[in-house]
N, C-alpha and C positions, 0 to 999 in steps of 0.2 A: 504494500500501501505505501502510496505516494505521501510528503510530508505533509499537505494539503489537506489530504484525507485523514490522516492520524488527527489534527488537529479542527477535524470536521468541520472546515472550511472558513474559520478566524483566520482572517489574513493581516490584522493588524500589525504583526512580528512584522512581516514582510515590509513595510513601510515605515518602520521604526516606532511603533507605540503599541509595544506587544501588549499593553493593558486595556487598547480600545476596547469599547463596550462590544458586545457580538449579543446576536438574538439567532436564535436557530429553531425552526420546526418541521414536521413533516406531512406535508400539504399533502401529497397521496398515502401512498404507501408505505415506502421504507426507505426513501432516496430524501438527504435532508436539504431542505432550503438557509442557507447562512446570510447574514446581512450582517455587516461589522460598520459602524461610524467611526472614520479616519478622518484624523484632527492632526496633520503635522505640518509644525509652522519651522518656517525657513528664514533663515535671515541672512539681510543683504543679499551678496554674490553666493550663497551657500547654495550647491546645487548635489541632489541624492541619485543615488542610485538604489533600484528598484528590483531586484530578482524574484519572478514569481515560478517556481520548480510545473514542469510539465505535470499535468493531471486531464482527466478526461471529463473536461470541464469547461464551463464558460464563466467567465468574471466580466459582470456588467458594472458599470461604476457610475452612479449618478453625481453629478458636482453641483453642490451645496453656495460654493461661492467660486468667481472666478479663477483658473489655474493655468500654469503652461506647463507640457512636459515632452518632451520626445522621445521616441523608440529605440530601443538599442539593437542595431538588427543581430541575428546570430552570430556574423562574419564580425560583430565589433566595432561597425560604422554605426555612426548619429545619422539618427533622419532626422529631416528641417523639424525644430521647435514648430508645438499649434498651441493657438488657444484654446481653451475650452472653457465655453460659457456657462453659467448659475444658468442650471435647469435643465444643461445638455447631457449627452450619456458617451459610456464608450464601452463597447462590447467585444472582446476578444475571445478567440479560441485557447486556450490553453494547452491543446495537443503537447505543442514544443514547449511549451514555459512562454514567457513574456520577459521583457525588461524593458523599463523605462527611465530614463534622465528625469528626475521631478528639479524643475529649476524656477518654482513658487511655492510659497505655502499650500496646503490640500486641507481644503474641507469637504469631504462626500461620503457618501454610501456606497460602499463595495457589495456587491451581493456574488456570492458563492453560487453555481447553478449547475450542478453534475446534469452531465449528458442521460445518466439513468434518472435524472427525475423528470427532464421532457420524456425518455421513452414512456415511461408510468402514465403520465398525462396526455401523451397521443394515444395511448391505447384505450383512454378513456372515450376518446372524442371519435364518432361516427364519418367525421368531414374531414379533419384534420389529420395531415400524415404527416411523420415525422421527418425531418429534412435536417442538414446542415443550420447552422444559422448565420446569417451573413455581419461579417464582422463589421462595426460601426465605431466611427470618432467625430467627438466634437458636435454629432447631430440633436438637434431639439424634440423632445419626446414629452408631449404634455404630460399624457398617461403616467409615465414612470415618475414620472417629477410630481404630480399629485398622490399618485401612491406611495411614495418615499416621503413627503411632507406629512402622511397621515401614518407613516411607520415611528417617526421621531420622537413622542412623547410615547412609546414603548420604552424609548432607553431610559426613561430617566421613573419609570412606573414602578421598579425593584420586584416584580414578580420574581415567584419564586420558580413559578411555570411557566413558560410561553400560556400566553393568552390568545381565546380562540381568535382573534381578531388578527393577530400573526397570521394564522393559517390561513384564514380568507384572504389578507392583504398576498401572503405568499402565492397564493393561487392563480391570484389576480395579475400579478404580477410576470407568471410563470407562462399562464395563458395568452396574455398582451406579445412578449417574447415570441412563444411559439409562432402567434397568428401574422405576425407582423415582420418578425426578421428570419424567418424559414428562409433557405434556398433554396428555391425551386429548380436552379439549375446546378443542386450537388447531386450527387448521388443518392439516389430514395431506397434501393431494392428492388426496382422494378424488375431488371432481368440482371443476371449474371454476365460479369464482364471479365475478358484479360486486362482489362486498364487498371494497374494497383491504383490504390488509393493516393499512394504517393508519387503517382504518373499521374491521375489525374488533377493534383492539385497544382504539380511542377507547369501539367501543361497551359493551366489557365493562367496563374501565374507570368509564363511567357508570354500570354495572349494579352494580360493587363499593363506588362510591361512594355509593349509593342502595338498598345491600341491605336493610336494615329499613324498607323503606318499601313500599308497596301500587304496583307499578308494570305498566302496562298494558304490551303489545306495542309500542299507537302511541306511548304516549310515550317508549320507548327505541327507538324509530325515528324517531323526531323528531330525536333528538339528534344524527342524522347527516344528518337531512334527508332519509329514504328513508318509504315508505308502510309501514302495516304489514302487507301480504301481502307486498309486493314483500323488505321486509327479512324478516321470517318464513322465505322459502323461499331468500334467500341465503346466509342466517346457517347456513339446515340444509345448505346445499351444501358451505359453506365447512369447519365443525366437528364435522357429522356427528349432531349435535342441534339441537332446535328453541331458543329461548329460552328459554322456560319449564324446560326441561331442564337449558337450562346454568346458568340462575340458579337454578333449586332445588339442583342440586350445590353451586354455592358457598356457598349457606344452609347445606347439612349439613356443609360443609369449617369455614363459620367457626364452626357450633354446637359442634364437635369442639374445638374450639380452644379455647372457653369454657368446654365441660366437662371441659376436662383443668384447672382450677382447681375451688378448693373451694366458688366463688360465681361469680357470681351462680345465683338459682333457675331453675327452669325456665320457669315463667312470662316473667321477662324474659328469658332468652335466647332463645324464642319472640319474644317482642315485638322485640329487639334484631336478631334473624337473619330478620323479614320473614314470618313465620308466623300465621296468621290467629289460632291462639291455643294454648295447651299439648298439647292431643289434636290439633291437628294437625298441630303441631311431632311428638309421639309419633310419630304413623303413619307420617308423611314421612319420617324417620328411620330408625323400626326397618323398614322398605321398603329403604331405601336401603344400611340396614349390616348387619342380621338382629339389632338390639339395642334396648330401648327404649334415650331418653337416660339413666336415671338407671341402669343397667347397665355402659353403655357408661361412664359415669361411674366408678363404679365401681371396675371396668377400668383404666382410666387413671390412678387417683390410688394403687388400693393394685397 
């Protein structure tokens, strides 16, 4: 059992606050839901490395105040620092562990969510199929924010055992995450595939890293040593989508992120997201969302 599992998901020690208050409950059958109130103060130019060990779980952070931190990649390089606004979330897969460089004081709720907990929740639903979760960084989530705020008084209540409200809030949080952050493009058990999970992950990362380029199926397949035909068949068996369909979906998602800002222009977005031109971008985006990019941007900004 990994270190996080042994501590039942209380992650305060990894953030340098071993006495951080922690609430644990069992929302469904046997898997635990755990939330830690993390308050780590930094002084001046102080920066702290936070290393979370590998676990078959997800970590969901709800930021109660603005902060800033940067991902530390597995090769030791540092990603660009990102501002996390009050009310925003960060959802990361801990399958390979995670490391960050904390640059500012942190006031947040850290939810430790075992994958087995989502298994149990999905089995209870006739409509929700279990998928991998899409990692998110710095996105606003009013639902999680409201549920998190409702949890805060429980840290001060001094209950000897978890109150019933904690169980209800835990179920609501997990159901929301499963519904809104399931990655339908990830392996879902619909069919067996010779594509290993690590190969699926590697090839998707390759496509995301080269999203703005003209990617052929042969080029994508070669990144993991597959032929184009064999890769296309096995990728669809693993994900339910062809490589082109998955790539198009990711291009639309990236375009949405860029459209949520007042700049750059549509032609620039089309180029950076790998569309042939602005006309092609508009056609694909409207087919996927029901709105033109211009209309979508207006609704997102206003």
